[in-house]
N, C-alpha and C positions, 0 to 999 in steps of 0.2 A: 209782029202783034199776034195774029192767028196762032203762033205757036205755045205762045203762052196762055192763049184761050184753051188751047187743044190740051195743054199739061193741066190746068184747071179743071177741066171738065174730066180726064182721068182721073182726077185725085178725088174729085167728087165722087166717081162712081166706085173708086176703090174704098174710099170711105164707107159709102152706102153698101155695098157688098161685104164691108168686113163688119158692120154694123149688124146686118142681116145676120151672116155668118155667129157673131157673138151672141145674138139673140136666140138663134135657133139651136146653139151646141152648148148656152151657157149652163143648160142644166145638167148637161152629162161631161161638162170641163169642171166646176165647182162646187164643191160638197161640204157638207158641214159634219165634223164630229162631237157628239154630246160628250160631257163631263163622265157620265157614266160607259163610256163606249170608247172602243178602239175599232182602228182598220188597217184593211190588208189589201194590197193592191195586184191585182193580175198585169203583167205586159204582154199583150198582144202578139207584138212584133219584136221583143227583145227580153229573153230570158224567162218569162211565164210567170209565176209566182213566187214575189218577191216577200220569203219569210222573215226575213229579218228585220227590213225595214217598216215597225209596225208603227200606222200612223195616229198621231196624239189627238186629243180634242184640240176644237179650232177649225177654221175655214181652211181648206185644203184645195189644192189643182191638179188634174189630170189631164191626159190626153183622152178626146172625146172616144178613140177606139179602146181604149185600157179601161178594166173593171175593178171597182172597188167593193170590198167585203167589210160591211161593219157589223160588229160583234158588241154585244151587250155584255160588260165584264162584271155588273155588281151580283150579289149574291143572288139564288135561287131557290127554290125548295118545288120539291116534286114529292106526293103521296103516292103511294103503290098498295093496293090490297091484292092480296094472292092467297092459295091454298098451298100449302107444302104439307110435305110426309115425313113425319118423326123417325126414327130408325127402325119402328116396329112397325110403320105403312099407316100408321094413324094418320088420317087427314087435319089439319090444322087451318084456321082461318087466322091470316096474320096482316097487320095493318103497317105499313113502314112509311118514316117521314125521311127525307134525306135532304141538307142543304148543301150547296156547294158553288164554285164559281170558276170559270176559266182562267187559267194565269195569263196574266194581262201579255206580257212578251212573247207569248207562246201560241197565239192563235194562227199564226201561220202556220204552224203544223197541224194546228185541231183542223184548219179547214181543208189542207192538204190530205187527210185522213177521214175524216167525218164530216165535210162540209157544216153547213148552219145548223145540220140536223142532228148534232154530237150528242144531244140529248137526248132523242129517241134513238140512235145507232150505238149509243155507249153509253151515258147513264142508267138510265133505266133497265137495259137488259143486265149489266152488271150488278146491280143490286140486285133484283130479282135471282139472278144466279148464286150471290153470295147468301142471300137468305135461304135457298133453296140446300145448297150445299152444307151450309154449317148447323141449320135446324135437323138435317138427317141424320147427323152425330150423335143427337140427345134424343132422349124420351120424351112422351109428350108431359108428364110429371117433372122433367128437370126444368125443359122449356116456361112451364106455365107457373113453377113456384121455386124451386131451389136453386137451379142455375139461371134464372131470367138474365141477371147482369152480367153474366160469364158470355152466354149465348149473343146477347147485344155486342158485346165488346170483340167478340171473334169477329162477327159480320162487317162491325165497323172498321175493324184493323184490316179484313181481307178486302173489302170496296175500296177503301180508302187508297192502299198499296195499287190496285189496279188503276183506279182513275188518276191516282199522282204520276204514273207511268206513262199515261195519255195526256198529261199536260191539265188536268182536272184537280183543284184543290178541293177536298170534301171537309165541309166544317162542321156537320154534327150527321148523326144517323142514330134515330130513337125508332123503337117498337112502341108505338099508340096503343096497340091491343093485342091480345091472345086469345083466340075464342075455339074454346074446344066442343066436340057434342058435349050435349046437356048431362047425359047419362056417365061419360069418361070425368066432365068434371067434378059432378057430386062424387064420385067414386074417390077422385084425388082430394075433394077437401075433406073427405070422412077420415079418409086416413090421413091426412096433415092433425084432423083433431084429437083423432087418436094417438098418435104422436105427440102431441101437444099435452096431451094427460096422461100420459105414459111418464113423461119427464115430469111434470109436476109431482107426481104419485113418487118417482124416484127421488125427487128431492126432498120431497116429505121423512123418506125413510132414511135419508143420509143425514138429514138435520139432526133425526130422533135417534139414529146411531151416535152422532157425535156428541149428542148430550148424555146418553147411556154411560158414554165412554169418559166424557167428563166427570160425571159423577162417580162411576168405578175409582177413578184417578185418585180424585179428591178422598173417597172413604178409603182407599188403601194407605194415601199419606196420613189421613188422620189416626188409621190403627195404628201406624208406625209411629206416628209420634207419641202414643200414649204407651207403647212397648218402650220407649227409650225415658219415658219420662216414670213409669213403674220399676224399672230395670236400676233405677237412679237414688230411689227413695230408700234408703237404709234407714237405721234406726239411729246412728249419730247423727243424720243429714236431718232428721223428723226433730230430734231433742234441739240441735241447733236453731231450726227455725222456731222451736217453741219458745224458746232463750229468747229471741230476737223478739217475738210477739209480744212477750211480757214485757221485756223492756220498754217497748211502746206502750204498751197498755198501763204499766207504772205513772207514766209521765201525763195519765189522762187524770182531768179532776175529780173525775169521779171514782176513781180508784181509793179502796179503804185499807186491805191489808193485804199484804203479798206473804205467802208462807213459802219460802224455798225447801225442796225435799218432798218428795211423795213416795208413792209405790214405786211408780217410773223413773224417779227420779226428776221428774218435771215440775215446777214451780207452780202454787196453787194461789189463785186469787180469791180472797174473802170479802164479802161486804160490798157496799156501793150504793149509790143514789139511787 
């Protein structure tokens, strides 16, 4: 009987200690990953960081001595303001927005290389570097007006390539604003206005030249037609046309007398109402 009691006591003690253990370590043994998150585990005594087994949303279990690192994998946005130099050394103030997210199944590699500070260590520096390098290949005028789209596309291509190589997907990169010194900006705008006026003037000249050419061709065609007609008007043709006209007139009710034969051999029409 005493042995049974001892066993019961030992069992109760074990359950109490087990409950205390679970209560004390439950926060480090169970964790929840939300729908917009992914996790990667570092196994302290067996293998280190597991870069392939990415923990998905839901309730998860781990040993108390292991560490789990949870990453937000939703699309994020960073806005950067910076001063850059164009190819002539002119300072330009630029505002840039970049949208991106970490690749779900590659957060283990992101953690290994950059930890959870990958935005500060990777994204922002690469954006700033690409903006400076690309804009350094163009003049302020090209960046501000004529080649802004090309500049933006080049920055996006170079930044996206580098981030992709490091397991970050870039969704968009936009240049929100480009600010030049007031005098430079005014000079560029004046030049663009003058170029537009010159283009408008050249358009009017081209239009007037085209109209003059059209009139010249029309006049030449009319003159050529007159020459052909004049060359074809022989005496016999005129007499034939005259006879045809006389025949038509003779059928009119107003015609009274027709005399055939005149000095030139043409019919004569006399009388009429």
